Backbone as XML, in Angstrom:
<?xml version="1.0"?>
<chain id="A" units="angstrom">
  <residue number="1" name="UNK">
    <atom name="N" x="32.044" y="2.614" z="-74.050"/>
    <atom name="CA" x="31.952" y="2.805" z="-75.455"/>
    <atom name="C" x="30.517" y="3.352" z="-75.554"/>
  </residue>
  <residue number="2" name="UNK">
    <atom name="N" x="30.579" y="4.512" z="-76.416"/>
    <atom name="CA" x="29.183" y="5.137" z="-76.576"/>
    <atom name="C" x="28.506" y="4.686" z="-77.824"/>
  </residue>
  <residue number="3" name="UNK">
    <atom name="N" x="29.110" y="4.027" z="-78.648"/>
    <atom name="CA" x="28.327" y="3.609" z="-79.896"/>
    <atom name="C" x="28.651" y="4.555" z="-81.047"/>
  </residue>
  <residue number="4" name="UNK">
    <atom name="N" x="29.462" y="5.629" z="-80.733"/>
    <atom name="CA" x="29.679" y="6.596" z="-81.932"/>
    <atom name="C" x="31.137" y="6.173" z="-82.412"/>
  </residue>
  <residue number="5" name="UNK">
    <atom name="N" x="31.416" y="6.410" z="-83.646"/>
    <atom name="CA" x="32.813" y="6.192" z="-84.101"/>
    <atom name="C" x="33.564" y="7.225" z="-83.594"/>
  </residue>
  <residue number="6" name="UNK">
    <atom name="N" x="34.872" y="6.985" z="-83.299"/>
    <atom name="CA" x="35.873" y="8.029" z="-82.733"/>
    <atom name="C" x="36.152" y="8.909" z="-83.891"/>
  </residue>
  <residue number="7" name="UNK">
    <atom name="N" x="36.175" y="10.291" z="-83.468"/>
    <atom name="CA" x="36.239" y="11.263" z="-84.506"/>
    <atom name="C" x="37.942" y="11.685" z="-84.659"/>
  </residue>
  <residue number="8" name="UNK">
    <atom name="N" x="38.266" y="11.810" z="-85.709"/>
    <atom name="CA" x="39.801" y="12.215" z="-85.927"/>
    <atom name="C" x="39.824" y="13.541" z="-85.323"/>
  </residue>
  <residue number="9" name="UNK">
    <atom name="N" x="40.983" y="13.932" z="-84.981"/>
    <atom name="CA" x="41.409" y="15.245" z="-84.508"/>
    <atom name="C" x="41.103" y="16.372" z="-85.594"/>
  </residue>
  <residue number="10" name="UNK">
    <atom name="N" x="41.021" y="17.511" z="-85.169"/>
    <atom name="CA" x="40.739" y="18.619" z="-86.076"/>
    <atom name="C" x="41.790" y="18.891" z="-86.894"/>
  </residue>
  <residue number="11" name="UNK">
    <atom name="N" x="41.682" y="19.232" z="-87.949"/>
    <atom name="CA" x="42.898" y="19.602" z="-88.989"/>
    <atom name="C" x="42.802" y="20.966" z="-89.821"/>
  </residue>
  <residue number="12" name="UNK">
    <atom name="N" x="43.844" y="21.651" z="-89.742"/>
    <atom name="CA" x="43.826" y="23.089" z="-90.265"/>
    <atom name="C" x="44.232" y="22.767" z="-91.711"/>
  </residue>
  <residue number="13" name="UNK">
    <atom name="N" x="43.365" y="23.365" z="-92.704"/>
    <atom name="CA" x="43.616" y="23.142" z="-94.115"/>
    <atom name="C" x="43.623" y="24.613" z="-94.885"/>
  </residue>
  <residue number="14" name="UNK">
    <atom name="N" x="44.610" y="24.578" z="-95.903"/>
    <atom name="CA" x="44.630" y="25.990" z="-96.580"/>
    <atom name="C" x="43.916" y="25.533" z="-97.969"/>
  </residue>
  <residue number="15" name="UNK">
    <atom name="N" x="43.061" y="26.268" z="-98.419"/>
    <atom name="CA" x="42.425" y="25.902" z="-99.794"/>
    <atom name="C" x="42.201" y="27.134" z="-100.531"/>
  </residue>
  <residue number="16" name="UNK">
    <atom name="N" x="42.342" y="26.937" z="-101.907"/>
    <atom name="CA" x="41.963" y="28.193" z="-102.678"/>
    <atom name="C" x="40.607" y="28.027" z="-103.170"/>
  </residue>
  <residue number="17" name="UNK">
    <atom name="N" x="39.600" y="29.081" z="-102.913"/>
    <atom name="CA" x="38.292" y="28.932" z="-103.380"/>
    <atom name="C" x="38.029" y="29.663" z="-104.841"/>
  </residue>
  <residue number="18" name="UNK">
    <atom name="N" x="37.301" y="29.221" z="-105.525"/>
    <atom name="CA" x="36.991" y="29.881" z="-106.823"/>
    <atom name="C" x="36.119" y="31.080" z="-106.473"/>
  </residue>
  <residue number="19" name="UNK">
    <atom name="N" x="36.037" y="32.100" z="-107.241"/>
    <atom name="CA" x="35.346" y="33.460" z="-106.974"/>
    <atom name="C" x="34.064" y="33.274" z="-106.434"/>
  </residue>
  <residue number="20" name="UNK">
    <atom name="N" x="33.197" y="32.419" z="-107.162"/>
    <atom name="CA" x="31.714" y="32.129" z="-106.836"/>
    <atom name="C" x="31.776" y="31.630" z="-105.457"/>
  </residue>
  <residue number="21" name="UNK">
    <atom name="N" x="32.721" y="30.822" z="-104.998"/>
    <atom name="CA" x="32.556" y="30.133" z="-103.652"/>
    <atom name="C" x="32.921" y="31.115" z="-102.654"/>
  </residue>
  <residue number="22" name="UNK">
    <atom name="N" x="33.754" y="32.036" z="-102.983"/>
    <atom name="CA" x="34.217" y="33.097" z="-101.973"/>
    <atom name="C" x="33.084" y="34.065" z="-101.742"/>
  </residue>
  <residue number="23" name="UNK">
    <atom name="N" x="32.289" y="34.280" z="-102.663"/>
    <atom name="CA" x="31.076" y="35.120" z="-102.574"/>
    <atom name="C" x="30.015" y="34.380" z="-101.556"/>
  </residue>
  <residue number="24" name="UNK">
    <atom name="N" x="29.880" y="33.064" z="-101.987"/>
    <atom name="CA" x="28.957" y="32.459" z="-101.200"/>
    <atom name="C" x="29.312" y="32.149" z="-99.769"/>
  </residue>
  <residue number="25" name="UNK">
    <atom name="N" x="30.586" y="31.887" z="-99.386"/>
    <atom name="CA" x="31.085" y="31.707" z="-98.124"/>
    <atom name="C" x="30.953" y="33.086" z="-97.307"/>
  </residue>
  <residue number="26" name="UNK">
    <atom name="N" x="31.134" y="34.131" z="-97.954"/>
    <atom name="CA" x="30.968" y="35.513" z="-97.364"/>
    <atom name="C" x="29.573" y="35.729" z="-97.107"/>
  </residue>
  <residue number="27" name="UNK">
    <atom name="N" x="28.733" y="35.597" z="-97.929"/>
    <atom name="CA" x="27.312" y="35.745" z="-97.642"/>
    <atom name="C" x="26.773" y="35.006" z="-96.653"/>
  </residue>
  <residue number="28" name="UNK">
    <atom name="N" x="27.010" y="33.518" z="-96.770"/>
    <atom name="CA" x="26.503" y="32.697" z="-95.756"/>
    <atom name="C" x="27.023" y="33.113" z="-94.446"/>
  </residue>
  <residue number="29" name="UNK">
    <atom name="N" x="28.378" y="33.419" z="-94.305"/>
    <atom name="CA" x="28.942" y="33.743" z="-93.009"/>
    <atom name="C" x="28.209" y="35.065" z="-92.351"/>
  </residue>
  <residue number="30" name="UNK">
    <atom name="N" x="27.990" y="35.913" z="-93.180"/>
    <atom name="CA" x="27.293" y="37.168" z="-92.827"/>
    <atom name="C" x="25.864" y="37.065" z="-92.292"/>
  </residue>
  <residue number="31" name="UNK">
    <atom name="N" x="25.168" y="36.494" z="-93.297"/>
    <atom name="CA" x="23.722" y="36.304" z="-93.128"/>
    <atom name="C" x="23.400" y="35.264" z="-92.004"/>
  </residue>
  <residue number="32" name="UNK">
    <atom name="N" x="24.270" y="34.315" z="-91.691"/>
    <atom name="CA" x="24.035" y="33.224" z="-90.790"/>
    <atom name="C" x="24.814" y="33.533" z="-89.406"/>
  </residue>
  <residue number="33" name="UNK">
    <atom name="N" x="25.460" y="34.674" z="-89.495"/>
    <atom name="CA" x="26.313" y="35.095" z="-88.333"/>
    <atom name="C" x="27.046" y="33.892" z="-87.664"/>
  </residue>
  <residue number="34" name="UNK">
    <atom name="N" x="27.930" y="33.252" z="-88.790"/>
    <atom name="CA" x="28.736" y="32.070" z="-88.329"/>
    <atom name="C" x="30.088" y="32.418" z="-89.031"/>
  </residue>
  <residue number="35" name="UNK">
    <atom name="N" x="31.058" y="31.788" z="-88.432"/>
    <atom name="CA" x="32.345" y="32.007" z="-88.897"/>
    <atom name="C" x="32.540" y="31.244" z="-90.434"/>
  </residue>
  <residue number="36" name="UNK">
    <atom name="N" x="33.409" y="31.651" z="-91.218"/>
    <atom name="CA" x="33.725" y="31.154" z="-92.514"/>
    <atom name="C" x="34.066" y="29.672" z="-92.368"/>
  </residue>
  <residue number="37" name="UNK">
    <atom name="N" x="34.744" y="29.313" z="-91.389"/>
    <atom name="CA" x="35.064" y="27.873" z="-91.128"/>
    <atom name="C" x="33.775" y="27.109" z="-90.867"/>
  </residue>
  <residue number="38" name="UNK">
    <atom name="N" x="32.897" y="27.679" z="-89.936"/>
    <atom name="CA" x="31.623" y="26.972" z="-89.885"/>
    <atom name="C" x="30.821" y="26.761" z="-91.050"/>
  </residue>
  <residue number="39" name="UNK">
    <atom name="N" x="30.876" y="27.672" z="-92.000"/>
    <atom name="CA" x="30.102" y="27.591" z="-93.403"/>
    <atom name="C" x="30.703" y="26.452" z="-94.101"/>
  </residue>
  <residue number="40" name="UNK">
    <atom name="N" x="31.963" y="26.571" z="-94.110"/>
    <atom name="CA" x="32.715" y="25.522" z="-95.001"/>
    <atom name="C" x="32.599" y="23.961" z="-94.314"/>
  </residue>
  <residue number="41" name="UNK">
    <atom name="N" x="32.750" y="24.099" z="-92.886"/>
    <atom name="CA" x="32.537" y="22.617" z="-92.369"/>
    <atom name="C" x="31.081" y="22.142" z="-92.752"/>
  </residue>
  <residue number="42" name="UNK">
    <atom name="N" x="30.007" y="23.036" z="-92.466"/>
    <atom name="CA" x="28.663" y="22.748" z="-92.789"/>
    <atom name="C" x="28.444" y="22.138" z="-94.277"/>
  </residue>
  <residue number="43" name="UNK">
    <atom name="N" x="29.315" y="22.812" z="-95.162"/>
    <atom name="CA" x="29.098" y="22.558" z="-96.459"/>
    <atom name="C" x="29.578" y="21.267" z="-96.693"/>
  </residue>
  <residue number="44" name="UNK">
    <atom name="N" x="30.708" y="20.863" z="-96.282"/>
    <atom name="CA" x="31.433" y="19.673" z="-96.370"/>
    <atom name="C" x="30.435" y="18.526" z="-95.758"/>
  </residue>
  <residue number="45" name="UNK">
    <atom name="N" x="30.143" y="18.608" z="-94.580"/>
    <atom name="CA" x="29.307" y="17.524" z="-93.981"/>
    <atom name="C" x="27.962" y="17.385" z="-94.703"/>
  </residue>
  <residue number="46" name="UNK">
    <atom name="N" x="27.242" y="18.625" z="-95.336"/>
    <atom name="CA" x="26.206" y="18.387" z="-96.054"/>
    <atom name="C" x="26.445" y="17.448" z="-97.353"/>
  </residue>
  <residue number="47" name="UNK">
    <atom name="N" x="27.601" y="17.936" z="-98.028"/>
    <atom name="CA" x="27.940" y="17.119" z="-99.284"/>
    <atom name="C" x="28.128" y="15.754" z="-99.059"/>
  </residue>
  <residue number="48" name="UNK">
    <atom name="N" x="28.879" y="15.388" z="-97.974"/>
    <atom name="CA" x="29.056" y="13.926" z="-97.352"/>
    <atom name="C" x="27.685" y="13.259" z="-97.226"/>
  </residue>
  <residue number="49" name="UNK">
    <atom name="N" x="26.609" y="13.917" z="-96.440"/>
    <atom name="CA" x="25.550" y="13.218" z="-96.378"/>
    <atom name="C" x="24.590" y="12.961" z="-97.798"/>
  </residue>
  <residue number="50" name="UNK">
    <atom name="N" x="24.847" y="14.024" z="-98.496"/>
    <atom name="CA" x="24.192" y="13.824" z="-99.866"/>
    <atom name="C" x="24.718" y="12.664" z="-100.597"/>
  </residue>
  <residue number="51" name="UNK">
    <atom name="N" x="25.953" y="12.676" z="-100.727"/>
    <atom name="CA" x="26.719" y="11.475" z="-101.571"/>
    <atom name="C" x="26.409" y="10.213" z="-100.831"/>
  </residue>
  <residue number="52" name="UNK">
    <atom name="N" x="26.389" y="10.085" z="-99.614"/>
    <atom name="CA" x="25.944" y="8.753" z="-98.954"/>
    <atom name="C" x="24.635" y="8.247" z="-99.434"/>
  </residue>
  <residue number="53" name="UNK">
    <atom name="N" x="23.635" y="9.350" z="-99.356"/>
    <atom name="CA" x="22.196" y="9.029" z="-99.891"/>
    <atom name="C" x="22.176" y="8.634" z="-101.217"/>
  </residue>
  <residue number="54" name="UNK">
    <atom name="N" x="23.055" y="9.438" z="-102.123"/>
    <atom name="CA" x="23.059" y="8.966" z="-103.630"/>
    <atom name="C" x="23.541" y="7.556" z="-103.805"/>
  </residue>
  <residue number="55" name="UNK">
    <atom name="N" x="24.486" y="7.275" z="-102.884"/>
    <atom name="CA" x="25.106" y="6.006" z="-103.057"/>
    <atom name="C" x="24.116" y="4.917" z="-102.776"/>
  </residue>
  <residue number="56" name="UNK">
    <atom name="N" x="23.217" y="5.187" z="-102.015"/>
    <atom name="CA" x="22.029" y="4.373" z="-101.655"/>
    <atom name="C" x="20.802" y="4.339" z="-102.774"/>
  </residue>
  <residue number="57" name="UNK">
    <atom name="N" x="21.270" y="5.095" z="-103.859"/>
    <atom name="CA" x="20.035" y="5.246" z="-104.848"/>
    <atom name="C" x="19.182" y="6.248" z="-104.480"/>
  </residue>
  <residue number="58" name="UNK">
    <atom name="N" x="19.121" y="6.983" z="-103.490"/>
    <atom name="CA" x="18.185" y="7.986" z="-103.202"/>
    <atom name="C" x="18.408" y="9.187" z="-103.970"/>
  </residue>
  <residue number="59" name="UNK">
    <atom name="N" x="17.345" y="10.200" z="-104.028"/>
    <atom name="CA" x="17.477" y="11.284" z="-104.751"/>
    <atom name="C" x="17.404" y="12.544" z="-103.986"/>
  </residue>
  <residue number="60" name="UNK">
    <atom name="N" x="17.945" y="13.631" z="-104.242"/>
    <atom name="CA" x="17.813" y="14.973" z="-103.581"/>
    <atom name="C" x="16.697" y="15.657" z="-104.259"/>
  </residue>
  <residue number="61" name="UNK">
    <atom name="N" x="15.696" y="16.081" z="-103.324"/>
    <atom name="CA" x="14.570" y="16.778" z="-103.871"/>
    <atom name="C" x="14.417" y="17.978" z="-102.996"/>
  </residue>
  <residue number="62" name="UNK">
    <atom name="N" x="13.672" y="19.024" z="-103.542"/>
    <atom name="CA" x="13.314" y="20.183" z="-102.875"/>
    <atom name="C" x="11.838" y="20.430" z="-103.042"/>
  </residue>
  <residue number="63" name="UNK">
    <atom name="N" x="11.132" y="20.508" z="-101.930"/>
    <atom name="CA" x="9.481" y="20.895" z="-102.084"/>
    <atom name="C" x="9.342" y="22.402" z="-102.219"/>
  </residue>
  <residue number="64" name="UNK">
    <atom name="N" x="8.689" y="22.769" z="-103.156"/>
    <atom name="CA" x="8.518" y="24.264" z="-103.475"/>
    <atom name="C" x="7.500" y="24.953" z="-102.627"/>
  </residue>
  <residue number="65" name="UNK">
    <atom name="N" x="7.352" y="26.035" z="-102.698"/>
    <atom name="CA" x="6.303" y="26.625" z="-101.816"/>
    <atom name="C" x="4.793" y="26.157" z="-102.034"/>
  </residue>
  <residue number="66" name="UNK">
    <atom name="N" x="4.587" y="25.847" z="-103.298"/>
    <atom name="CA" x="3.396" y="25.374" z="-103.826"/>
    <atom name="C" x="3.169" y="23.768" z="-103.684"/>
  </residue>
  <residue number="67" name="UNK">
    <atom name="N" x="4.135" y="23.108" z="-103.133"/>
    <atom name="CA" x="3.905" y="21.806" z="-102.718"/>
    <atom name="C" x="4.532" y="20.797" z="-103.755"/>
  </residue>
  <residue number="68" name="UNK">
    <atom name="N" x="5.002" y="21.412" z="-104.769"/>
    <atom name="CA" x="5.665" y="20.550" z="-105.806"/>
    <atom name="C" x="6.998" y="20.033" z="-105.448"/>
  </residue>
  <residue number="69" name="UNK">
    <atom name="N" x="7.690" y="19.056" z="-106.092"/>
    <atom name="CA" x="8.835" y="18.662" z="-105.921"/>
    <atom name="C" x="9.707" y="18.681" z="-107.220"/>
  </residue>
  <residue number="70" name="UNK">
    <atom name="N" x="10.987" y="19.299" z="-106.727"/>
    <atom name="CA" x="11.929" y="19.536" z="-107.796"/>
    <atom name="C" x="13.264" y="18.668" z="-107.602"/>
  </residue>
  <residue number="71" name="UNK">
    <atom name="N" x="13.686" y="17.829" z="-108.376"/>
    <atom name="CA" x="14.753" y="16.945" z="-108.316"/>
    <atom name="C" x="16.202" y="17.909" z="-108.251"/>
  </residue>
  <residue number="72" name="UNK">
    <atom name="N" x="17.023" y="17.875" z="-107.445"/>
    <atom name="CA" x="18.298" y="18.544" z="-107.471"/>
    <atom name="C" x="19.310" y="17.757" z="-107.972"/>
  </residue>
  <residue number="73" name="UNK">
    <atom name="N" x="20.093" y="18.210" z="-109.036"/>
    <atom name="CA" x="21.352" y="17.350" z="-109.552"/>
    <atom name="C" x="22.512" y="18.176" z="-109.065"/>
  </residue>
  <residue number="74" name="UNK">
    <atom name="N" x="23.548" y="17.399" z="-108.583"/>
    <atom name="CA" x="24.743" y="17.966" z="-108.240"/>
    <atom name="C" x="25.791" y="17.136" z="-109.042"/>
  </residue>
  <residue number="75" name="UNK">
    <atom name="N" x="26.591" y="17.974" z="-109.731"/>
    <atom name="CA" x="27.581" y="17.272" z="-110.711"/>
    <atom name="C" x="28.907" y="16.980" z="-109.910"/>
  </residue>
</chain>
């Protein structure tokens, strides 16, 4: 046993994205030189991490280039 939870098998999904999400996925795929599936997988994993941290009472912050902190609100 490795100490890691067993991962479920991959699953193929068909989803309808709203137009702004289509633009974002296309841009991220092109600029990051990754597949659209990779972009969506990363987004889902990031949202899962953020939600886990919020459940612990933590806040999501961005440090600006001048060193300031801005709280990020995800609805």
